[in-house]
C-alpha positions as CSV (number, residue, x, y, z in Angstrom):
1,M,0.0,0.0,0.0
2,K,1.3,3.5,-0.9
3,F,0.1,6.7,0.6
4,N,-1.3,7.9,-2.7
5,S,-3.5,4.8,-2.7
6,V,-5.1,5.8,0.6
7,I,-8.4,7.7,0.2
8,G,-8.3,11.1,1.9
9,L,-6.6,11.5,5.2
10,G,-4.1,14.0,3.7
11,P,-3.1,15.7,6.9
12,K,-2.5,12.4,8.6
13,K,-0.2,11.2,5.8
14,K,1.9,14.4,6.1
15,Q,2.1,14.0,9.9
16,L,3.3,10.4,9.6
17,I,5.9,11.1,7.0
18,K,7.2,14.0,9.2
19,T,7.5,11.7,12.2
20,V,9.6,9.3,10.1
21,N,11.8,12.0,8.7
22,D,12.3,13.5,12.2
23,G,13.1,10.1,13.7
24,H,10.2,10.3,16.2
25,V,8.4,7.1,15.3
26,S,6.9,5.4,18.4
27,H,7.5,1.7,19.0
28,A,3.7,1.1,19.5
29,L,1.0,2.9,17.6
30,M,-2.8,2.5,17.4
31,F,-4.5,3.6,14.2
32,H,-8.0,4.2,15.5
33,G,-10.9,5.1,13.2
34,P,-14.4,4.2,12.0
35,E,-15.0,1.1,9.9
36,G,-14.2,1.7,6.3
37,G,-12.5,5.0,7.0
38,G,-9.0,4.1,6.0
39,N,-7.1,3.4,9.2
40,F,-5.9,0.0,7.9
41,P,-4.7,1.2,4.5
42,L,-3.0,4.2,6.2
43,A,-1.2,1.9,8.7
44,L,0.0,-0.3,5.8
45,A,1.2,2.7,3.9
46,F,3.1,3.9,6.9
47,A,4.8,0.6,7.6
48,S,5.6,0.3,3.9
49,Y,7.1,3.8,3.7
50,I,9.6,2.9,6.5
51,L,10.4,-0.5,5.0
52,C,11.1,1.0,1.5
53,E,14.8,1.1,0.7
54,N,14.6,4.4,-1.2
55,P,11.5,6.4,0.1
56,G,10.6,9.8,-1.6
57,E,9.4,12.9,0.1
58,D,5.8,11.8,0.2
59,D,5.7,8.1,-0.6
60,R,7.7,4.9,-1.0
61,C,9.5,4.5,-4.3
62,G,7.6,1.4,-5.5
63,Q,10.7,0.1,-7.4
64,C,13.1,-1.3,-4.9
65,P,13.2,-5.0,-3.9
66,A,11.4,-4.2,-0.6
67,C,8.6,-2.4,-2.5
68,K,8.2,-5.4,-4.8
69,Q,7.7,-7.6,-1.8
70,L,5.4,-5.0,-0.1
71,D,3.2,-4.9,-3.3
72,K,2.5,-8.6,-2.5
73,L,2.4,-8.1,1.3
74,S,5.2,-10.7,1.4
75,H,7.9,-8.6,3.0
76,P,9.6,-10.8,5.7
77,D,9.7,-8.0,8.2
78,L,6.0,-7.2,7.9
79,H,4.0,-9.5,10.1
80,F,0.2,-9.7,10.6
81,S,-2.1,-10.9,13.4
82,F,-5.8,-10.9,13.0
83,P,-9.0,-12.5,14.3
84,F,-9.8,-16.0,13.2
85,V,-12.3,-18.7,14.1
86,K,-11.0,-21.4,16.4
87,S,-11.6,-25.0,15.4
88,S,-11.1,-28.3,17.2
89,S,-11.2,-30.5,14.1
90,P,-8.7,-29.7,12.7
91,K,-7.3,-27.8,15.7
92,I,-6.8,-24.2,14.9
93,E,-5.5,-21.9,17.6
94,T,-3.4,-19.4,15.6
95,T,-3.5,-17.5,12.3
96,E,-0.8,-19.6,10.7
97,R,-3.1,-21.4,8.3
98,H,-4.8,-18.1,7.3
99,Q,-1.9,-15.8,6.7
100,R,-1.8,-16.2,2.9
101,E,-5.5,-15.9,2.6
102,F,-5.6,-12.8,4.8
103,A,-2.8,-11.1,2.7
104,E,-4.6,-11.9,-0.6
105,T,-7.9,-10.6,0.8
106,V,-6.3,-7.4,2.0
107,L,-4.6,-6.9,-1.4
108,K,-8.0,-7.1,-3.1
109,N,-9.7,-5.0,-0.4
110,P,-7.6,-3.0,2.0
111,Y,-10.8,-1.5,3.4
112,L,-11.8,-4.9,4.6
113,T,-14.3,-5.0,7.5
114,L,-14.4,-7.5,10.3
115,A,-17.9,-8.7,9.2
116,E,-16.6,-9.4,5.6
117,W,-13.6,-11.3,6.9
118,E,-15.7,-13.4,9.3
119,L,-18.1,-14.2,6.5
120,Q,-15.3,-15.3,4.2
121,L,-13.5,-17.2,6.9
122,A,-16.3,-19.2,8.4
123,G,-19.7,-18.1,7.1
124,G,-20.1,-15.3,9.7
125,K,-19.0,-17.2,12.8
126,K,-17.5,-14.9,15.5
127,S,-13.7,-14.7,15.5
128,I,-11.1,-14.2,18.2
129,I,-7.4,-13.5,18.9
130,T,-6.2,-16.2,21.3
131,A,-3.5,-16.4,23.9
132,E,-1.7,-18.9,21.7
133,E,-1.7,-16.4,18.9
134,A,-0.3,-13.8,21.3
135,N,2.5,-16.2,22.0
136,N,3.2,-16.3,18.2
137,I,3.3,-12.5,18.1
138,V,5.9,-12.3,20.9
139,K,7.9,-15.1,19.2
140,A,7.9,-13.4,15.8
141,L,9.0,-10.1,17.3
142,S,11.9,-11.8,19.2
143,L,13.5,-12.7,15.9
144,K,16.0,-10.5,14.1
145,S,15.0,-8.4,11.2
146,F,15.7,-10.0,7.8
147,S,16.6,-6.6,6.2
148,R,18.5,-5.4,9.3
149,G,16.0,-2.5,9.6
150,Y,12.7,-2.3,11.3
151,K,10.3,-5.2,11.7
152,F,6.6,-4.6,12.0
153,M,3.7,-6.5,13.7
154,V,0.3,-5.2,12.5
155,I,-2.5,-6.4,14.7
156,W,-5.8,-5.9,12.9
157,M,-8.9,-5.7,15.1
158,P,-7.2,-5.9,18.5
159,E,-10.7,-5.5,20.0
160,K,-10.9,-9.3,19.4
161,L,-8.0,-10.1,21.8
162,N,-9.2,-12.1,24.7
163,I,-8.1,-11.3,28.2
164,A,-5.3,-13.9,28.3
165,A,-4.0,-12.7,24.9
166,S,-4.1,-9.1,26.0
167,N,-2.1,-9.8,29.1
168,K,0.6,-11.7,27.2
169,L,1.2,-8.7,24.9
170,L,1.5,-6.1,27.7
171,K,5.3,-6.5,28.3
172,T,6.0,-6.6,24.5
173,L,4.1,-3.4,24.0
174,E,6.0,-1.7,26.8
175,E,9.4,-3.0,26.1
176,P,9.6,-4.3,22.5
177,T,12.8,-5.7,21.1
178,D,15.2,-3.4,19.2
179,R,13.9,-1.7,16.0
180,T,10.4,-3.2,16.4
181,I,7.2,-1.3,15.7
182,I,3.8,-2.7,16.7
183,I,0.7,-1.3,15.1
184,L,-2.8,-1.8,16.4
185,V,-5.6,-1.1,13.9
186,C,-9.0,-0.8,15.5
187,N,-12.4,0.6,15.1
188,S,-13.2,0.9,18.8
189,T,-11.2,1.1,21.9
190,E,-14.0,-0.1,24.2
191,G,-12.8,-3.8,24.1
192,L,-9.2,-3.0,24.8
193,L,-7.6,-3.1,28.3
194,P,-6.7,0.3,29.7
195,T,-3.1,-1.0,30.2
196,I,-2.9,-1.6,26.5
197,L,-4.2,1.8,25.6
198,S,-1.7,3.5,27.9
199,R,1.2,1.8,26.0
200,V,0.4,3.0,22.5
201,Q,0.4,6.3,20.7
202,E,-2.9,7.0,19.0
203,V,-3.2,7.9,15.3
204,R,-6.8,9.1,15.0
205,C,-8.3,8.6,11.5
206,D,-11.6,10.5,10.9
207,A,-14.4,9.3,8.7
208,L,-14.1,10.1,5.0
209,S,-16.0,13.0,3.5
210,E,-18.8,12.3,1.0
211,G,-16.7,14.0,-1.7
212,E,-13.7,11.7,-1.0
213,I,-15.9,8.6,-1.1
214,A,-17.7,9.7,-4.3
215,E,-14.4,10.4,-6.1
216,A,-13.0,7.0,-5.0
217,L,-16.1,5.2,-6.3
218,T,-15.8,7.0,-9.6
219,V,-12.1,6.6,-10.1
220,R,-11.6,3.1,-8.6
221,D,-14.9,1.4,-9.2
222,G,-16.1,3.1,-12.4
223,V,-19.3,4.4,-10.9
224,A,-21.1,7.2,-12.6
225,W,-20.8,10.4,-10.6
226,N,-24.5,10.8,-9.8
227,D,-24.6,7.3,-8.5
228,A,-21.4,7.7,-6.6
229,E,-22.7,10.8,-4.9
230,S,-25.8,8.8,-3.9
231,Y,-23.8,6.0,-2.4
232,A,-21.5,8.4,-0.6
233,A,-24.4,10.2,1.0
234,R,-25.6,7.0,2.5
235,A,-22.2,5.6,3.5
236,E,-21.7,7.5,6.8
237,G,-18.0,8.2,6.0
238,S,-17.2,4.5,5.1
239,Y,-15.8,3.6,1.7
240,S,-16.5,-0.1,2.6
241,K,-20.2,0.7,3.2
242,A,-20.4,2.7,0.0
243,R,-19.1,-0.3,-2.0
244,R,-21.5,-2.6,-0.1
245,L,-24.4,-0.4,-1.0
246,M,-23.2,-0.5,-4.6
247,G,-23.1,-4.3,-4.6
248,E,-26.5,-4.5,-2.9
249,D,-28.0,-2.3,-5.7
250,E,-26.4,-4.5,-8.4
251,Q,-27.9,-7.6,-6.7
252,R,-31.2,-5.9,-6.3
253,S,-31.2,-5.1,-10.0
254,A,-30.5,-8.8,-10.8
255,N,-33.2,-9.9,-8.5
256,L,-35.7,-7.5,-10.1
257,E,-34.8,-8.8,-13.6
258,M,-35.4,-12.4,-12.5
259,F,-38.6,-11.6,-10.6
260,V,-40.1,-9.7,-13.5
261,G,-39.4,-12.5,-15.9
262,W,-40.8,-15.0,-13.4
263,M,-44.1,-13.1,-12.9
264,R,-44.5,-12.6,-16.7
265,H,-43.9,-16.2,-17.6
266,C,-46.2,-17.4,-14.9
267,F,-48.9,-15.0,-16.1
268,K,-48.5,-16.2,-19.7
269,V,-48.0,-19.8,-18.6
270,S,-44.7,-20.1,-20.5
271,F,-43.4,-23.4,-19.1
272,T,-40.3,-23.4,-21.3
273,E,-39.2,-20.1,-19.9
274,I,-40.2,-21.2,-16.3
275,F,-38.0,-24.3,-16.6
276,K,-35.1,-22.1,-17.7
277,L,-35.6,-19.8,-14.7
278,A,-35.8,-22.9,-12.5
279,D,-32.3,-23.8,-13.6
280,A,-31.1,-20.3,-13.0
281,F,-32.7,-20.4,-9.5
282,A,-30.9,-23.6,-8.7
283,K,-27.5,-22.1,-9.7
284,L,-28.0,-19.3,-7.2
285,G,-27.1,-21.6,-4.3
286,K,-28.9,-21.8,-1.0
287,D,-28.1,-18.3,0.2
288,G,-28.9,-16.7,-3.2
289,Q,-32.2,-18.6,-3.4
290,Q,-33.2,-17.3,0.0
291,Q,-32.2,-13.8,-0.9
292,F,-34.2,-13.9,-4.1
293,I,-37.3,-15.1,-2.3
294,D,-36.8,-12.4,0.3
295,Y,-36.7,-9.9,-2.5
296,A,-39.8,-11.3,-4.1
297,L,-41.7,-11.0,-0.7
298,E,-40.4,-7.4,-0.3
299,Y,-41.5,-6.6,-3.8
300,I,-45.0,-8.0,-3.4
301,H,-45.4,-6.0,-0.2
302,G,-44.1,-2.9,-1.9
303,S,-46.6,-3.4,-4.7
304,V,-49.4,-3.3,-2.2
305,L,-48.1,0.0,-0.9
306,H,-47.6,1.2,-4.4
307,E,-51.3,0.5,-5.3
308,F,-53.0,1.6,-2.1
309,A,-50.7,3.9,-0.1
310,G,-49.0,5.9,-2.8
311,R,-46.0,5.3,-4.9
312,E,-43.7,7.3,-2.6
313,N,-44.3,4.8,0.2
314,A,-43.3,1.8,-1.8
315,L,-39.5,2.6,-1.7
316,F,-39.1,1.5,-5.2
317,D,-36.5,2.8,-7.6
318,A,-37.5,3.8,-11.1
319,K,-37.3,0.3,-12.7
320,E,-39.1,-1.3,-9.8
321,A,-41.9,1.3,-9.9
322,A,-42.3,0.9,-13.7
323,F,-43.1,-2.8,-13.3
324,A,-45.2,-2.2,-10.2
325,A,-47.5,0.0,-12.1
326,K,-48.5,-3.0,-14.2
327,F,-48.1,-5.7,-11.5
328,A,-49.7,-4.0,-8.5
329,P,-53.3,-4.1,-9.9
330,Y,-53.1,-7.9,-9.7
331,I,-52.4,-7.8,-6.0
332,T,-55.2,-7.0,-3.5
333,A,-55.1,-6.6,0.2
334,G,-57.3,-9.7,0.7
335,E,-55.3,-12.0,-1.5
336,I,-51.7,-11.1,-0.7
337,G,-51.7,-13.7,2.0
338,R,-51.8,-16.4,-0.6
339,L,-48.7,-15.1,-2.4
340,H,-47.0,-14.6,0.9
341,D,-47.7,-18.2,1.9
342,V,-46.3,-19.6,-1.4
343,L,-43.1,-17.7,-1.1
344,S,-42.7,-18.1,2.7
345,E,-43.1,-21.9,2.3
346,G,-40.5,-21.8,-0.5
347,H,-38.1,-19.9,1.8
348,Y,-38.6,-22.6,4.5
349,L,-38.1,-25.4,2.0
350,V,-34.8,-23.9,0.7
351,E,-33.6,-23.9,4.3
352,R,-34.6,-27.6,4.5
353,N,-32.4,-28.3,1.4
354,A,-35.3,-29.0,-1.0
355,N,-34.5,-29.7,-4.6
356,A,-34.3,-26.2,-6.1
357,N,-35.6,-27.0,-9.6
358,L,-38.7,-28.9,-8.2
359,L,-39.3,-26.2,-5.6
360,F,-39.2,-23.3,-8.1
361,T,-41.5,-25.3,-10.5
362,H,-43.9,-25.9,-7.6
363,M,-44.0,-22.2,-6.7
364,S,-44.5,-21.3,-10.3
365,L,-47.5,-23.6,-10.6
366,E,-49.0,-21.9,-7.6
367,L,-48.4,-18.5,-9.1
368,I,-50.0,-19.7,-12.4
369,R,-53.1,-20.7,-10.5
370,Y,-53.1,-17.4,-8.7
371,F,-52.8,-15.3,-11.9
372,A,-55.5,-17.5,-13.7
373,A,-57.9,-16.6,-10.9
374,R,-57.0,-12.9,-11.1
375,K,-57.4,-12.8,-14.9
376,A,-60.8,-14.4,-14.6
377,G,-61.7,-11.7,-12.1
378,H,-60.5,-9.0,-14.4
379,N,-62.5,-10.4,-17.3
380,A,-65.7,-10.9,-15.4
């Protein structure tokens, strides 16, 4: 990570570079800031600047052998510790098995959140930094530097240190080995022992501005400026949240496309197309199937609001509202329960690992019956 790759935080970058040039770098720092605000990328850029063999006035050179290693997060003097999910089979008590995965994940997304990491690691199970992992930290820092310069230990999310692990790190934080820098990267200090807080120098990273997030989304993610501004306004200073909102909107658009096709094919009784959609539904996987059914339920409820409570209360975007204008008249307050039951049962059966193709076909037949009755009512 280079300083010029970190979104915003200009004054902090200058301050950190000055401390390096003045020779006033603390042996223990805590980069503290809101989730998605850039404290982790800034910490990586700071460590990389010091490890660079030929740093410039405002950034590392990017060309020396050390920088080539840093580009891959494989520098031998840059160590990481982070939360992980303990396991008894096979027994996992340290981060050793996850080091490469963590580095590759951070390279792809240096604004990684704890929730994203836990979801990737073990489907959302809660993580921890154990006493055994703390022993590994102390051991790693007791070794000599490979480059004969500084060695770094970056502890990401120290809030997840348990009490035993915290206590094991106290002496190392207070009296580290020569030319050792320990960096804690946290979103909250509430879970940290006061004795740890008293041993570190805080580097406070504020939330990003809407303009900084919108520019990053435009330049890095190719988002149109108007959309980028919309995501940034809802992101609460977090680039991670802005990207998550962007992904949710993309998924919502995909769900809408599938839902519209499904309703139209059921209305027209187009079995060939319904069978194609059943195959697509099966390929979504269990989580995707449940998310799609959740969206279908949400859309049907929104259609009722669209029809009876006013379009502004439906919380639809333009594409959703356009289809709702045609779809909503086929939904009535007295009959929505029938549609709700079909989809709710489908959601339950997905959880029970029902055959996805057969389930989708069954739900489609129920919808065909529903629309047949509604068309009869319209024609009467």
